[in-house]
GUROPA-820076 format. One record per residue: x, y, z of N, C-alpha, C in turn; residue in one letter; residue number from 1. Coordinates in steps of 0.05 Angstrom, whole numbers, plus 32768, in hexadecimal, padded with zeros to 4 digits. Layout:
BEGIN
R n_east n_north n_up ca_east ca_north ca_up c_east c_north c_up residu num
R      X       Y    Z       X        Y     Z      X       Y    Z      A NUM
...
END
This chain:
BEGIN
R n_east n_north n_up ca_east ca_north ca_up c_east c_north c_up residu num
R   8011    7FE8 8000    8000     8000  8000   8011    8019 8000      M   1
R   8027    8019 8010    8039     8030  8010   804B    802F 7FF7      A   2
R   8056    8045 7FEF    8066     8047  7FD7   807D    8033 7FD9      D   3
R   807F    8022 7FC5    8093     800D  7FC5   80AF    8018 7FC5      R   4
R   80B3    802F 7FB7    80CE     803B  7FB6   80D6    8044 7FD3      R   5
R   80C3    804E 7FE2    80C9     8057  7FFD   80CF    8040 800F      L   6
R   80C0    802A 800B    80C5     8012  801B   80E1    8007 8017      Q   7
R   80E9    8006 7FFD    8104     7FFC  7FF7   8119    800F 8002      V   8
R   8115    8029 7FFE    8129     803C  8008   812B    803A 8027      F   9
R   8115    8037 8034    8115     8036  8052   8124    801D 805B      H  10
R   8121    8007 804D    8130     7FEE  8055   814E    7FF2 8050      T  11
R   8155    7FFD 803A    8172     8002  8034   817D    8015 8049      V  12
R   816F    802A 804F    8179     803E  8062   817C    8032 807E      A  13
R   8169    8021 8085    816B     8015  80A0   8182    8001 80A2      R  14
R   8187    7FF2 808D    819C     7FDE  808E   81B7    7FE9 8083      L  15
R   81B6    7FFF 8076    81CD     800B  8068   81DC    7FF6 8057      L  16
R   81CB    7FE7 8048    81D6     7FD3  8037   81C2    7FCB 8022      S  17
R   81C9    7FCE 8008    81B8     7FC6  7FF3   81B4    7FA7 7FF3      F  18
R   81CA    7F99 7FF9    81C9     7F7C  7FF9   81B7    7F71 800E      T  19
R   81BA    7F7B 8027    81A8     7F72  803D   818B    7F7A 8038      K  20
R   8187    7F92 802C    816C     7F9B  8026   815F    7F88 8011      A  21
R   816E    7F80 7FFE    8164     7F6E  7FE9   815C    7F53 7FF6      A  22
R   816C    7F49 8008    8166     7F30  8016   814D    7F33 8027      E  23
R   814A    7F49 8035    8133     7F4E  8047   811A    7F50 8037      T  24
R   811B    7F5E 8020    8103     7F63  8010   80FE    7F4D 7FFB      L  25
R   810F    7F39 7FFA    810D     7F23  7FE6   810D    7F2E 7FCA      H  26
R   811F    7F41 7FC5    8122     7F4D  7FAB   813F    7F48 7FA1      M  27
R   8144    7F4D 7F88    815F     7F4D  7F7E   816C    7F68 7F85      T  28
R   8186    7F68 7F86    8194     7F81  7F8D   8190    7F96 7F77      Q  29
R   8190    7F8F 7F5D    818B     7FA3  7F48   816F    7FB0 7F4B      P  30
R   815B    7F9F 7F54    8140     7FAA  7F57   813F    7FBE 7F6E      A  31
R   814E    7FB8 7F84    814F     7FCB  7F9A   815D    7FE5 7F91      V  32
R   8173    7FE3 7F83    8181     7FFA  7F79   816F    800B 7F67      T  33
R   815F    7FFE 7F56    814D     800C  7F44   8138    801C 7F53      F  34
R   812C    800F 7F68    8118     801D  7F77   8123    8036 7F85      Q  35
R   813B    8033 7F90    8148     804A  7F9E   814E    8060 7F8A      V  36
R   8158    8059 7F72    815E     806D  7F5E   8144    807B 7F55      R  37
R   812E    806D 7F53    8115     8079  7F4C   810D    808E 7F60      Q  38
R   8111    8088 7F7A    810A     809B  7F8F   811D    80B3 7F8E      L  39
R   8137    80AE 7F88    814A     80C4  7F86   8143    80D6 7F6E      E  40
R   8139    80CB 7F58    8130     80DA  7F41   8118    80EB 7F48      E  41
R   8106    80DF 7F59    80ED     80ED  7F61   80F4    8106 7F71      Y  42
R   8108    8103 7F83    8110     811A  7F94   8126    812B 7F87      F  43
R   8130    8121 7F71    8145     812F  7F62   815E    8134 7F74      N  44
R   8165    8120 7F84    817D     8123  7F95   8186    8107 7F9D      T  45
R   81A0    8105 7FA4    81AA     80EC  7FAE   81A1    80E7 7FCB      R  46
R   819A    80CE 7FD1    8191     80C7  7FEC   81A7    80B8 7FFB      L  47
R   81BA    80AC 7FEC    81D0     809D  7FF8   81EA    80A6 7FEC      F  48
R   81FE    80A7 7FFD    821A     80AA  7FF4   8226    808E 7FF3      D  49
R   8233    8088 7FDC    823F     806D  7FD8   825D    8070 7FD6      R  50
R   826C    8067 7FEA    8289     8068  7FEA   8295    804F 7FF5      T  51
R   82A9    8045 7FE7    82B9     802D  7FF0   82A6    8016 7FF9      H  52
R   8293    8010 7FE7    8281     7FFA  7FEC   8270    7FFD 8005      N  53
R   826E    8016 800F    825C     801C  8026   8249    8032 801E      R  54
R   8232    8032 802B    821F     8048  8025   8218    8056 803F      I  55
R   8210    806F 803B    8207     807F  8052   81F1    8092 8047      S  56
R   81E0    809C 8059    81CB     80AE  8051   81D6    80CA 804C      L  57
R   81CD    80D7 8037    81D2     80F3  8034   81BF    8102 8047      T  58
R   81C2    811C 8048    81B0     812C  8059   8193    8129 804F      D  59
R   8190    8129 8035    8175     8125  802A   816B    8109 8030      A  60
R   817D    80F6 802E    8175     80DA  8034   816C    80D7 8051      G  61
R   817B    80E4 8063    8174     80E3  8080   8158    80EF 8085      A  62
R   8152    8105 8076    8138     8111  8079   8122    80FF 806F      R  63
R   8126    80F3 8058    8112     80E0  804D   810E    80C8 8060      V  64
R   8124    80BE 806B    8123     80A7  807D   8112    80AF 8096      F  65
R   8116    80C7 80A0    8107     80D0  80B8   80E9    80D0 80B2      E  66
R   80E2    80DB 809B    80C5     80DC  8094   80BA    80C0 808D      Y  67
R   80CB    80B0 8081    80C2     8095  807A   80BB    8085 8093      A  68
R   80CC    8088 80A8    80C6     807C  80C2   80AB    8083 80CC      D  69
R   80A4    809D 80CB    808A     80A6  80D4   8074    809B 80C3      K  70
R   8078    809B 80A9    8064     8091  8096   805D    8073 809C      I  71
R   8072    8063 809F    806D     8046  80A4   8062    8041 80BF      F  72
R   8069    8052 80D3    805D     804F  80EE   803F    8055 80EC      E  73
R   8038    806A 80DE    801C     8071  80DB   800D    805C 80CB      L  74
R   801A    8051 80B7    800E     803C  80A7   8008    8024 80B8      Y  75
R   801B    801C 80C9    8017     8005  80DB   8001    800B 80EE      S  76
R   8000    8023 80F9    7FEB     802A  810C   7FCF    8029 80FE      E  77
R   7FCE    8033 80E6    7FB4     8032  80D7   7FAC    8015 80D2      M  78
R   7FBF    8004 80C9    7FB8     7FE8  80C3   7FAE    7FDA 80DC      E  79
R   7FBC    7FDE 80F2    7FB3     7FD1  810B   7F97    7FDA 8113      N  80
R   7F92    7FF4 8110    7F78     7FFF  8118   7F62    7FF4 8108      S  81
R   7F66    7FF2 80EE    7F51     7FE7  80DC   7F4D    7FC9 80E1      V  82
R   7F62    7FBA 80E5    7F5F     7F9E  80EA   7F52    7F98 8105      R  83
R   7F56    7FAA 8119    7F48     7FA7  8132   7F2A    7FAB 812E      E  84
R   7F22    7FBD 811C    7F06     7FC2  8116   7EF9    7FAB 8107      M  85
R   7F08    7F9F 80F4    7EFD     7F8A  80E3   7F01    7F6E 80EF      T  86
R   7F14    7F6C 8102    7F1A     7F52  810E   7F2A    7F40 80FC      G  87
R   7F34    7F4A 80E5    7F43     7F3A  80D2   7F60    7F37 80DB      E  88
R   7F69    7F1E 80DC    7F85     7F18  80E2   7F91    7F0A 80CA      I  89
R   7FA2    7F19 80BB    7FAF     7F0D  80A4   7FCA    7F1A 80A0      S  90
R   7FD9    7F10 808C    7FF3     7F1C  8087   8009    7F06 8086      G  91
R   8021    7F0F 8085    8038     7EFD  8083   804C    7F04 8099      T  92
R   8056    7EF0 80A7    806A     7EF3  80BB   8082    7EE2 80B5      L  93
R   809A    7EEC 80BA    80B2     7EDC  80B7   80BE    7ED8 80D3      T  94
R   80C0    7EBF 80DB    80CA     7EB8  80F6   80E5    7EAA 80F3      I  95
R   80F7    7EB0 8105    8110     7EA2  8106   8112    7E93 8120      G  96
R   811D    7E7B 8120    811F     7E6C  8138   813A    7E5C 8138      A  97
R   8145    7E5A 8150    815D     7E4A  8153   8155    7E2C 814F      S  98
R   8169    7E1C 8149    8164     7E01  8140   8153    7DF0 8153      T  99
R   8159    7DF1 816D    814A     7DE0  8180   812D    7DE8 8180      T 100
R   8127    7E02 8180    810C     7E0C  8182   80FD    7E06 8168      I 101
R   810A    7E0A 8151    80FE     7E06  8137   80F6    7DE8 8133      A 102
R   8106    7DD6 813E    8101     7DBA  8139   80EE    7DAE 814D      E 103
R   80EE    7DB8 8166    80DF     7DAA  817B   80C9    7DBA 8188      Y 104
R   80C7    7DD4 8184    80B2     7DE3  8191   809F    7DF1 817D      M 105
R   80AA    7DFE 8169    809A     7E0F  8157   8086    7E00 8145      L 106
R   808C    7DE8 813B    8079     7DDC  8129   805D    7DD9 8134      P 107
R   805A    7DD0 814D    803F     7DCD  8159   8033    7DE8 815E      A 108
R   8043    7DFB 8168    8039     7E16  816E   802F    7E24 8155      L 109
R   803F    7E24 8140    8037     7E31  8127   8020    7E23 811A      L 110
R   801F    7E09 811D    8008     7DFA  8112   7FEE    7E02 811E      G 111
R   7FEE    7E04 8139    7FD6     7E0D  8147   7FCF    7E2A 8140      D 112
R   7FE3    7E3B 813D    7FDE     7E57  8136   7FD1    7E59 811A      F 113
R   7FDB    7E48 8107    7FD1     7E48  80EC   7FB4    7E3E 80EB      K 114
R   7FAD    7E2C 80FD    7F91     7E23  80FE   7F7F    7E39 8107      L 115
R   7F88    7E4A 811A    7F78     7E60  8124   7F77    7E77 8111      K 116
R   7F8E    7E7C 8103    7F90     7E93  80F0   7F99    7E89 80D5      F 117
R   7F87    7E7C 80C5    7F8F     7E70  80AC   7F98    7E83 8097      P 118
R   7F92    7E9D 809A    7F9A     7EB1  8085   7FB5    7EBD 808A      D 119
R   7FC3    7EB3 809F    7FDE     7EBD  80A5   7FF2    7EAA 8099      V 120
R   8005    7EB5 808A    801B     7EA6  807E   8034    7EAA 808F      N 121
R   8041    7E93 8096    8059     7E95  80A7   8070    7E88 8099      I 122
R   8086    7E97 8098    809F     7E8C  808D   80B2    7E88 80A4      H 123
R   80C0    7E71 80A5    80D2     7E6A  80BB   80EE    7E68 80B1      L 124
R   8101    7E76 80BE    811D     7E74  80B8   812B    7E68 80D0      K 125
R   813E    7E56 80CC    814B     7E48  80E1   8169    7E4F 80E2      V 126
R   8173    7E55 80F9    818F     7E5B  80FC   8196    7E56 8119      S 127
R   81B0    7E5B 8121    81B6     7E5A  813D   81AE    7E74 814A      N 128
R   81B0    7E76 8164    81A7     7E8E  8173   81B4    7EA7 8169      T 129
R   81CE    7EA7 8164    81DC     7EBF  815A   81D0    7EC8 8140      D 130
R   81CB    7EB5 812E    81C0     7EBB  8114   81A4    7EC7 8116      G 131
R   8193    7EBC 8128    8178     7EC6  812B   8178    7EE3 8135      I 132
R   8189    7EE8 814A    818A     7F03  8155   8193    7F17 813F      V 133
R   81A7    7F0F 812F    81B0     7F20  8119   819A    7F26 8105      S 134
R   8189    7F12 80FF    8172     7F16  80ED   815E    7F2A 80F8      M 135
R   8159    7F28 8113    8147     7F3B  8120   8153    7F57 811F      V 136
R   816C    7F59 8124    817A     7F74  8124   8178    7F81 8108      E 137
R   817A    7F70 80F3    8179     7F7B  80D8   815D    7F7B 80CC      N 138
R   8149    7F74 80DD    812D     7F74  80D3   8129    7F60 80BC      N 139
R   813A    7F4C 80BA    8136     7F37  80A6   811E    7F26 80AE      T 140
R   8119    7F23 80C8    8102     7F14  80D2   80F2    7F26 80E5      I 141
R   80D8    7F1F 80E8    80C7     7F2F  80FA   80CA    7F27 8117      D 142
R   80CF    7F0D 811C    80D0     7F02  8137   80E4    7EEC 8138      L 143
R   80F4    7EEC 814D    8107     7ED6  8152   80FF    7EC7 816B      G 144
R   8105    7EAD 816B    8101     7E9D  8183   811C    7E8F 8189      V 145
R   8128    7E96 81A0    8143     7E8E  81A6   8146    7E7F 81C0      V 146
R   815D    7E72 81C4    8161     7E61  81DB   8178    7E6A 81EC      E 147
R   8180    7E83 81EA    8196     7E8D  81FA   8191    7EAB 8200      A 148
R   819E    7EB6 8214    819A     7ED3  821A   81A2    7EE4 8202      P 149
R   8194    7EFB 81FF    8199     7F0E  81E9   81A7    7F27 81F4      V 150
R   81BE    7F2D 81EA    81CE     7F43  81F5   81C5    7F5F 81EC      A 151
R   81B9    7F60 81D4    81B0     7F7A  81C9   8199    7F85 81D9      N 152
R   819E    7F9B 81E8    818A     7FA7  81F9   8175    7FB7 81E9      K 153
R   817A    7FBB 81CF    8167     7FCA  81BE   8151    7FB8 81B3      N 154
R   8153    7F9E 81B9    813E     7F8B  81B0   812C    7F84 81C7      L 155
R   8114    7F7D 81C1    8101     7F75  81D5   8103    7F56 81D8      V 156
R   8107    7F4D 81F0    8109     7F30  81F6   80F3    7F28 8209      V 157
R   80E2    7F16 8202    80CC     7F0C  8212   80CF    7EEE 8216      E 158
R   80D0    7EE6 822F    80D3     7EC9  8234   80BA    7EB9 822D      M 159
R   80BE    7EA3 8220    80A8     7E91  8218   80A5    7E7C 822E      C 160
R   80BA    7E6D 8234    80B9     7E59  8249   80D5    7E50 8251      R 161
R   80D7    7E42 8267    80F1     7E38  826F   80F6    7E1D 8262      A 162
R   810F    7E17 825C    8117     7DFE  824F   812C    7DF1 8260      D 163
R   8127    7DD8 8267    813A     7DC9  8278   814E    7DBB 8267      K 164
R   8168    7DBD 826F    817D     7DAE  8261   8187    7D98 8273      L 165
R   818D    7D81 8266    8196     7D69  8275   81AE    7D5D 8267      V 166
R   81BD    7D4D 8276    81D2     7D3D  826A   81C6    7D24 825D      A 167
R   81D2    7D1B 8247    81C9     7D02  823A   81E0    7CEF 8236      I 168
R   81DA    7CD6 823A    81EE     7CC0  8235   81DF    7CA9 8228      V 169
R   81ED    7C97 821B    81E0     7C7F  8210   81DB    7C6B 8225      P 170
R   81C8    7C58 8222    81C4     7C43  8235   81DE    7C32 8238      P 171
R   81E4    7C2A 824F    81FD     7C1B  8253   8215    7C2C 825A      G 172
R   8212    7C46 8258    8228     7C58  825F   822D    7C57 827D      H 173
R   8246    7C5B 8287    824C     7C59  82A3   823A    7C6C 82B4      P 174
R   8230    7C82 82A9    8220     7C94  82B8   8202    7C90 82B3      E 175
R   81FA    7C7B 82A4    81DE     7C78  829C   81CB    7C75 82B4      A 176
R   81D5    7C6B 82CA    81C4     7C67  82E2   81C6    7C7E 82F6      N 177
R   81D5    7C92 82F0    81D9     7CA9  8302   81BF    7CBA 8302      S 178
R   81B9    7CC6 8319    81A2     7CD8  831B   81A9    7CF4 8314      T 179
R   81C2    7CFC 831A    81CC     7D17  8313   81E8    7D16 8309      T 180
R   81F1    7D2A 82FB    820C     7D2D  82F1   8216    7D49 82F8      L 181
R   822D    7D4A 8306    823A     7D63  830C   8250    7D68 82F7      A 182
R   825C    7D80 82F8    8272     7D87  82E5   8289    7D73 82E7      Y 183
R   828F    7D6A 82FF    82A5     7D57  8302   829F    7D3C 82F5      T 184
R   8285    7D36 82F0    827E     7D1E  82E2   8280    7D22 82C3      D 185
R   8278    7D3A 82BA    8278     7D40  829E   8294    7D40 8292      L 186
R   82A8    7D48 82A1    82C3     7D4A  8296   82D1    7D2F 8293      V 187
R   82C4    7D1A 829D    82D0     7CFF  829B   82CD    7CF4 827F      K 188
R   82BA    7CFF 826F    82B4     7CF2  8255   82B6    7D05 823E      Y 189
R   82BA    7CFB 8226    82B9     7D0C  820E   829E    7D1A 820D      P 190
R   829F    7D34 8205    8286     7D45  8206   827F    7D4D 81E9      F 191
R   8266    7D49 81E2    825C     7D51  81C8   824D    7D6B 81CB      I 192
R   8254    7D80 81BC    8247     7D99  81C0   823E    7DA5 81A5      C 193
R   822D    7DBA 81A7    8224     7DC9  818F   8239    7DDC 8186      R 194
R   8234    7DE7 816E    8248     7DFA  8162   8248    7E15 8170      E 195
R   825D    7E24 816C    825E     7E40  8176   8247    7E50 816A      E 196
R   823B    7E61 817A    8224     7E71  8171   8209    7E64 8178      G 197
R   820A    7E4A 817F    81F1     7E3D  8187   81E9    7E46 81A3      S 198
R   81CF    7E4B 81A7    81C5     7E53  81C1   81CA    7E3E 81D6      G 199
R   81C7    7E24 81CE    81CC     7E0E  81E1   81E9    7E0F 81EA      T 200
R   81FB    7E12 81D7    8218     7E13  81DD   821E    7E2B 81F0      R 201
R   8212    7E42 81EB    8217     7E5A  81FB   820E    7E55 8218      E 202
R   81F6    7E4A 821B    81EA     7E46  8235   81FA    7E32 8245      V 203
R   8203    7E1C 8238    8212     7E07  8245   822E    7E12 824E      I 204
R   823A    7E22 823C    8254     7E2E  8243   8252    7E3F 825C      N 205
R   823D    7E50 825D    823A     7E62  8274   8235    7E51 828D      E 206
R   8225    7E3C 828B    821F     7E2B  82A2   8239    7E1E 82AC      Y 207
R   8249    7E13 8299    8261     7E05  82A1   8276    7E18 82AE      L 208
R   8277    7E30 82A3    8289     7E44  82AE   8282    7E4B 82CB      N 209
R   8268    7E4A 82D0    825E     7E51  82EB   8262    7E3B 8300      N 210
R   8261    7E22 82F6    8262     7E0C  8309   827D    7DFE 830C      V 211
R   828F    7E02 82F8    82A8     7DF4  82F9   82BC    7E02 830C      K 212
R   82CD    7DF3 8318    82E2     7DFE  8329   82FB    7E01 8318      S 213
R   8312    7DFE 8323    832B     7E00  8314   8334    7DE4 830A      D 214
R   8321    7DD2 8309    8327     7DB7  8301   832A    7DB4 82E3      G 215
R   8327    7D9B 82D9    832A     7D95  82BD   8315    7DA2 82AC      D 216
R   831C    7DA7 8292    8309     7DB2  827F   82FA    7D9C 8271      A 217
R   82E3    7DA2 8265    82D5     7D8E  8255   82E6    7D83 823F      L 218
R   82E2    7D6A 8239    82F0     7D5D  8222   82DE    7D5F 820A      K 219
R   82E0    7D75 81FB    82CF     7D79  81E3   82D7    7D65 81CD      I 220
R   82C5    7D53 81C7    82CB     7D3F  81B2   82C1    7D47 8197      A 221
R   82AA    7D54 8196    829E     7D5C  817D   828D    7D75 8180      M 222
R   828C    7D86 816B    827A     7D9D  816A   8267    7D98 8153      E 223
R   824D    7D97 8158    823A     7D90  8143   8224    7DA6 8140      L 224
R   8218    7DA6 8129    8207     7DBD  8122   81E9    7DBA 8126      G 225
R   81E0    7DA4 8133    81C4     7DA1  8138   81BF    7D8E 814F      S 226
R   81A8    7D90 815C    81A2     7D7D  8172   81A1    7D60 8169      P 227
R   8198    7D5B 8151    8196     7D40  8147   81B2    7D34 8144      E 228
R   81C5    7D44 813B    81E0     7D3A  8138   81ED    7D34 8153      A 229
R   81E8    7D45 8166    81F2     7D41  8182   81E7    7D27 818D      V 230
R   81CC    7D24 818B    81C0     7D0B  8196   81CB    7CF2 8188      K 231
R   81CE    7CF4 816E    81D9     7CDD  8160   81F5    7CD5 8169      G 232
R   8206    7CE9 816E    8221     7CE4  8177   8221    7CD7 8193      A 233
R   820F    7CE0 81A4    820D     7CD5  81BF   8202    7CB8 81BD      V 234
R   81EE    7CB4 81AD    81E3     7C99  81AA   81F8    7C86 81A0      E 235
R   820B    7C90 818F    8220     7C7F  8184   8237    7C7A 8198      A 236
R   8235    7C86 81B0    8249     7C81  81C4   8262    7C92 81C1      G 237
R   825F    7CA9 81B3    8277     7CB9  81AE   827C    7CCE 81C4      M 238
R   826A    7CD0 81D7    826D     7CE2  81ED   8253    7CE8 81FA      G 239
R   8253    7CFB 820D    823B     7D03  821A   8235    7D20 8213      I 240
R   821D    7D2A 8219    8217     7D46  8212   8202    7D51 8225      S 241
R   81FC    7D6A 8222    81E7     7D78  8230   81D4    7D84 821C      V 242
R   81BB    7D7E 821D    81A8     7D87  8209   818E    7D90 8216      V 243
R   817D    7D9D 8206    8162     7DA3  8210   8152    7D8A 8213      S 244
R   8143    7D88 8229    8133     7D70  822E   811D    7D6E 8219      R 245
R   8115    7D84 820D    8100     7D84  81F9   8108    7D75 81E0      A 246
R   8123    7D72 81DC    812D     7D66  81C3   8130    7D47 81C4      T 247
R   812C    7D3B 81DC    8133     7D1F  81DE   811B    7D0D 81E6      I 248
R   8103    7D17 81E3    80EB     7D08  81EB   80E9    7CED 81DC      Q 249
R   80EE    7CEE 81C2    80EC     7CD6  81B1   8101    7CC1 81BA      K 250
R   811A    7CCB 81BF    812F     7CB9  81C6   812B    7CAD 81E2      E 251
R   811F    7CBC 81F4    8119     7CB1  820F   8104    7C9B 820D      L 252
R   80F0    7C9F 81FC    80DB     7C8B  81F9   80E7    7C71 81EC      K 253
R   80F9    7C75 81D9    8105     7C5E  81CB   811B    7C51 81DC      L 254
R   8124    7C5F 81F0    8139     7C54  8201   8155    7C55 81F5      G 255
R   8159    7C67 81E2    8173     7C6A  81D5   8185    7C7E 81E4      T 256
R   8179    7C8E 81F5    8188     7CA2  8205   817E    7CA1 8222      L 257
R   8190    7CA9 8234    8188     7CAB  8250   818E    7CC8 8259      V 258
R   817A    7CD5 8266    817E     7CF0  826F   8187    7CF0 828D      E 259
R   8198    7D03 8294    81A1     7D05  82AF   81A0    7D23 82B7      I 260
R   8194    7D29 82CD    8192     7D44  82D7   81AD    7D4F 82DE      T 261
R   81B2    7D68 82D7    81CC     7D75  82DE   81CB    7D7F 82FA      L 262
R   81E2    7D7F 8307    81E4     7D89  8322   81FA    7D9F 8323      D 263
R   81F3    7DB9 8326    81D7     7DC3  832A   81C7    7DC2 8310      P 264
R   81AD    7DC3 8312    819C     7DC1  82FA   81A0    7DD9 82E8      P 265
R   8198    7DD5 82CE    819C     7DEA  82BA   8182    7DEF 82AB      L 266
R   8179    7E08 82AB    8163     7E11  829B   816B    7E29 828B      E 267
R   815D    7E2E 8275    8161     7E46  8266   8146    7E50 825B      R 268
R   8143    7E69 8253    812A     7E72  8248   8129    7E6E 8229      P 269
R   8111    7E66 821F    810B     7E69  8203   80FD    7E85 8201      F 270
R   8107    7E96 81F0    80FD     7EB2  81F0   80F7    7EBB 81D4      S 271
R   80E3    7ECD 81D3    80DC     7EDC  81BA   80ED    7EF5 81BA      F 272
R   80F8    7EFC 81A3    8107     7F15  81A0   80FF    7F23 8187      V 273
R   80FA    7F3E 818A    80F1     7F4D  8173   80FA    7F6A 8176      H 274
R   80F7    7F7A 8161    80FE     7F96  8162   80EA    7FA5 8174      Q 275
R   80F4    7FBC 817F    80E2     7FCE  818E   80D4    7FDF 8179      K 276
R   80BA    7FDB 8177    80AA     7FEA  8164   8091    7FF5 8172      Q 277
R   808C    800E 816E    8075     801B  817B   805B    800D 8172      K 278
R   8059    8008 8157    8042     7FFB  814D   804A    7FE2 813D      F 279
R   803F    7FCB 8145    8045     7FB2  8137   802C    7FA9 8128      R 280
R   8030    7F9A 8113    801A     7F8F  8104   8008    7F7E 8116      A 281
R   7FEE    7F7F 8111    7FDC     7F70  8122   7FE2    7F53 8123      R 282
R   7FEB    7F48 810C    7FF1     7F2B  810B   8009    7F24 811D      V 283
R   801C    7F37 811F    8033     7F33  8131   8029    7F32 814E      M 284
R   8017    7F45 8155    800D     7F46  8171   7FFE    7F2C 8177      E 285
R   7FEE    7F22 8164    7FDF     7F09  8168   7FF1    7EF1 816C      E 286
R   8007    7EF0 815C    8019     7ED9  815E   8027    7EDA 8179      L 287
R   8030    7EF1 8182    803E     7EF3  819C   802B    7EEA 81B3      L 288
R   8012    7EF4 81B2    7FFF     7EEE  81C7   7FF8    7ED0 81C6      E 289
R   7FF5    7EC5 81AE    7FEE     7EA9  81AB   8005    7E97 81B5      F 290
R   801E    7E9F 81AE    8035     7E8F  81B5   8039    7E8F 81D4      A 291
R   8036    7EA6 81E0    8039     7EA8  81FD   8024    7E96 820B      Q 292
R   800B    7E97 8202    7FF7     7E86  820E   7FFC    7E69 8208      Q 293
R   8005    7E62 81F0    800B     7E47  81E9   8021    7E3B 81FB      Y 294
R   8035    7E4B 8200    804B     7E42  8211   8042    7E3C 822E      C 295
R   802F    7E4D 8238    8025     7E48  8253   8014    7E2F 8254      K 296
R   8003    7E2B 823F    7FF1     7E14  823F   7FFF    7DFA 823A      E 297
R   8015    7DFB 822B    8023     7DE2  8223   803E    7DDF 8231      H 298
R   8042    7DED 8247    805D     7DEC  8253   8064    7DCF 825B      E 299
R   8051    7DC1 8267    8056     7DA5  826F   805B    7D93 8257      Y 300
R   804A    7D97 8242    804D     7D86  822A   8069    7D8B 821D      D 301
R   8073    7DA4 821E    808C     7DAA  8211   80A4    7D9E 8220      L 302
R   80A0    7D99 823A    80B6     7D8E  824A   80B5    7D70 824D      E 303
R   809F    7D64 8247    809B     7D47  824D   8091    7D39 8234      N 304
END
């Protein structure tokens, strides 16, 4: 509804990158450049300075960006107001989730949301926690769901639910009959962990740094890029690991893995993260409200 040229310019100005703007808008870079040039021709002035493969706003560009912000804020306010009157919930949302959440929590949640709001289209992008936070910062996605603390204080972080992490070993392992495992037990065996940038890896590292003394360090045997790969390595007897309890329900039922509570216990938050915006699309508000309620109603199901 708003001028396409202004939308494209606003995205480029916010990200200060034609390449990132093209990715965010699902356009080719030449198409983005064309739209910006059209707007520059309309105002008969340059809106960006381009030097050494970097761009910056000219004075005129800064003024256009300031007004564009106000225009899109008013547009969002208008859209929300009309949709509240009509009761219509529709639109498209792009959600990003870290691997554990995308594989084990979101499918059921988004499925139930789609049943309630069939006219809403949802696109899901999967990355590790660092990648999801970066997408939120760049406005590549509307909402992120992550499994580790978020350092950027300019983003809104809302807790969904707590997630319990446990140690896992294969049946027949020397610790398989243990009720708890302390750090001094973990360092006795090869340890299978997630890759750098993973929320699970970050949370476990912080936990271990808090509980370990000046004793031995973990014997890192492998770094793997997904919960499935970690579980497979442990099942094969290649080491032990610490994972979200939500990821091992099938293996516990089949008897291919044994869970052991950590001493002290370890929990982390699953959280929603998004930009601070005065006015959000109604569909975004509905998804956040639905997800919060879903997490409360299904907290036991998600952990057991």
